[in-house]
C-alpha positions in Angstrom: 3.8 31.6 20.4 1.1 33.3 21.0 0.7 36.3 23.7 -1.3 35.8 26.9 -3.5 39.0 25.1 -4.2 37.0 21.9 -5.2 34.1 23.8 -7.7 35.9 26.1 -9.2 38.0 23.4 -11.2 34.7 21.8 -12.6 33.8 24.9 -14.0 37.4 26.1 -15.5 37.5 22.7 -16.9 34.1 22.9 -18.1 34.7 26.3 -20.1 37.9 25.2 -21.5 36.5 22.1 -22.8 33.5 24.3 -24.5 36.1 26.7 -25.9 38.2 23.7 -27.5 34.5 22.4 -29.0 34.1 25.6 -30.8 37.7 25.6 -28.2 39.5 28.2 -25.2 41.2 27.4 -23.1 44.8 27.4 -23.9 48.0 25.8 -21.6 50.6 24.2 -21.8 53.4 26.9 -21.0 56.5 24.5 -23.3 59.4 23.8 -23.6 58.5 20.2 -25.6 55.4 21.7 -27.5 57.4 24.2 -28.6 60.1 22.0 -29.7 57.2 19.3 -30.9 54.8 21.9 -32.8 57.4 24.3 -34.0 60.0 21.6 -33.8 59.0 17.9 -34.8 55.3 18.4 -38.0 56.0 20.2 -39.4 58.2 18.1 -39.7 56.0 15.1 -40.6 52.8 17.5 -43.6 54.9 18.3 -44.4 56.5 14.8 -47.0 54.2 13.5 -46.5 55.6 10.1 -43.0 54.1 10.3 -43.8 50.2 10.5 -40.6 49.3 8.4 -37.1 49.7 9.1 -34.0 49.0 7.8 -30.7 49.1 10.1 -27.3 49.3 8.0 -23.8 48.2 9.8 -24.3 45.6 12.7 -21.7 44.8 15.4 -22.0 43.6 18.8 -23.4 46.7 20.4 -26.3 46.4 17.9 -27.7 43.1 19.4 -30.6 44.2 21.2 -32.0 46.7 18.4 -34.3 43.4 17.7 -35.8 44.2 21.3 -36.2 48.1 20.3 -38.0 47.5 17.2 -40.2 44.6 17.9 -43.3 44.9 16.5 -41.8 46.7 13.5 -40.8 45.0 10.0 -37.0 45.5 11.0 -34.5 44.6 9.1 -30.2 44.7 9.0 -27.9 44.4 6.0 -24.5 43.9 7.1 -21.4 43.2 4.4 -19.4 41.1 7.1 -21.2 37.3 7.3 -19.7 36.8 10.5 -21.8 40.0 12.1 -25.5 38.7 10.5 -25.7 37.1 14.6 -25.9 40.8 15.7 -28.8 41.5 13.1 -32.1 41.2 13.0 -34.2 37.5 11.8 -34.8 39.7 8.7 -31.3 40.0 7.7 -29.5 40.7 4.7 -25.4 39.9 4.1 -24.7 42.6 1.3 -22.9 45.9 0.9 -25.6 49.2 1.1 -24.5 49.8 -2.1 -26.7 47.2 -3.4 -29.6 47.7 -1.1 -32.0 48.5 -3.8 -31.2 44.6 -4.9 -33.5 43.5 -1.8 -35.9 46.0 -1.5 -38.5 46.9 -3.8 -39.1 50.7 -4.9 -41.0 52.6 -2.1 -40.6 49.5 0.4 -39.2 51.2 3.2 -40.2 54.0 6.1 -37.0 54.5 7.7 -33.3 53.9 6.4 -30.5 53.9 9.4 -27.0 54.6 7.8 -24.8 54.4 11.0 -21.1 53.8 11.6 -20.7 52.6 7.7 -19.3 55.4 6.1 -15.8 56.0 6.8 -15.9 52.2 8.5 -15.3 50.7 5.5 -17.7 52.7 2.9 -15.0 55.0 2.1 -14.9 55.3 -1.7 -17.2 58.6 -2.7 -18.5 56.7 -5.9 -19.8 53.8 -3.7 -21.3 55.7 -1.2 -23.1 58.2 -3.7 -24.2 54.7 -5.2 -25.4 53.4 -1.8 -27.5 56.6 -1.1 -28.9 56.8 -4.7 -30.2 53.3 -3.6 -31.7 54.0 0.0 -33.8 57.0 -2.1 -34.7 54.0 -4.2 -36.0 52.0 -1.4 -37.5 54.6 0.7 -40.9 55.5 0.4 -41.8 59.3 -0.3 -41.8 61.2 3.1 -39.8 58.2 4.6 -37.0 59.2 6.8 -33.0 58.6 6.1 -30.9 59.1 9.3 -27.1 59.2 8.6 -24.3 58.8 11.4 -20.8 59.5 10.5 -17.8 60.4 12.6 -16.2 63.9 12.2 -12.9 63.2 12.7 -10.1 63.0 9.7 -9.3 59.3 10.2 -13.2 58.3 9.4 -14.0 60.8 7.7 -13.1 60.4 3.6 -15.1 62.9 2.4 -18.1 65.3 2.8 -21.3 64.3 2.8 -22.0 67.0 0.4 -19.8 65.4 -1.9 -22.2 62.6 -2.7 -24.5 64.1 -5.5 -27.6 61.2 -4.7 -27.8 63.0 -1.1 -29.0 66.2 -2.5 -32.1 64.1 -3.8 -33.1 64.3 0.2 -34.5 67.3 2.0 -32.9 68.0 5.7 -35.4 67.3 8.0 -35.5 68.9 11.5 -36.1 65.8 13.7 -38.4 66.9 16.3 -37.0 65.7 19.4 -33.1 67.0 19.0 -34.7 70.2 17.1 -32.1 69.9 14.4 -31.2 68.3 11.3 -27.7 67.8 12.4 -26.9 66.6 15.7 -22.8 66.4 17.0 -22.6 64.1 20.0 -20.0 64.3 22.5 -16.7 62.3 22.8 -13.7 61.8 20.8 -15.3 60.5 17.7 -17.7 63.5 17.5 -20.1 61.1 16.0 -22.6 63.4 14.1 -26.6 62.4 13.0 -27.9 63.9 9.9 -31.7 63.6 9.3 -33.3 63.5 6.0 -36.9 62.9 4.0 -37.3 61.6 0.7 -39.4 64.3 -0.9 -43.2 63.6 -1.0 
């Protein structure tokens, strides 16, 4: 017989998802999301040179990013088909290692790869293939933002272990004044900022 917790958890998830479908709902209240939504996203939203955006990795706490990027050519990509409901109207169900199958070369202005490395994308060769694909689909001068957790359980390899990352240039992100920003919190979430050379 299922426990009370096992019975209640799906009900709570369904209520949350029903709220999200109505355009209201909870948000993840963590330092990394405050930095992302308060400092990083506004920079790209306000940048007229950034009309197209790909966000990789969808979950319930990304539901409102459609609103954030309203007016942009906003795409999402997520390997888990059940999470498509948290993505954009222009959503791709696939692994990010196949990103170049879905977008033309130089088609995108910005790619966010957040919470994917160490949370499913754990093989360095597959991750390197993903980064190579991002390089292919980003326009020259396009921005690439990687978010990863700097803790042993979710750090399967160092970013530098991906040879394809060397094809990008570290970029000092203006609002934060650095090319690497570590957030407060137990997961030590870290944002790294890159540009594809022009």
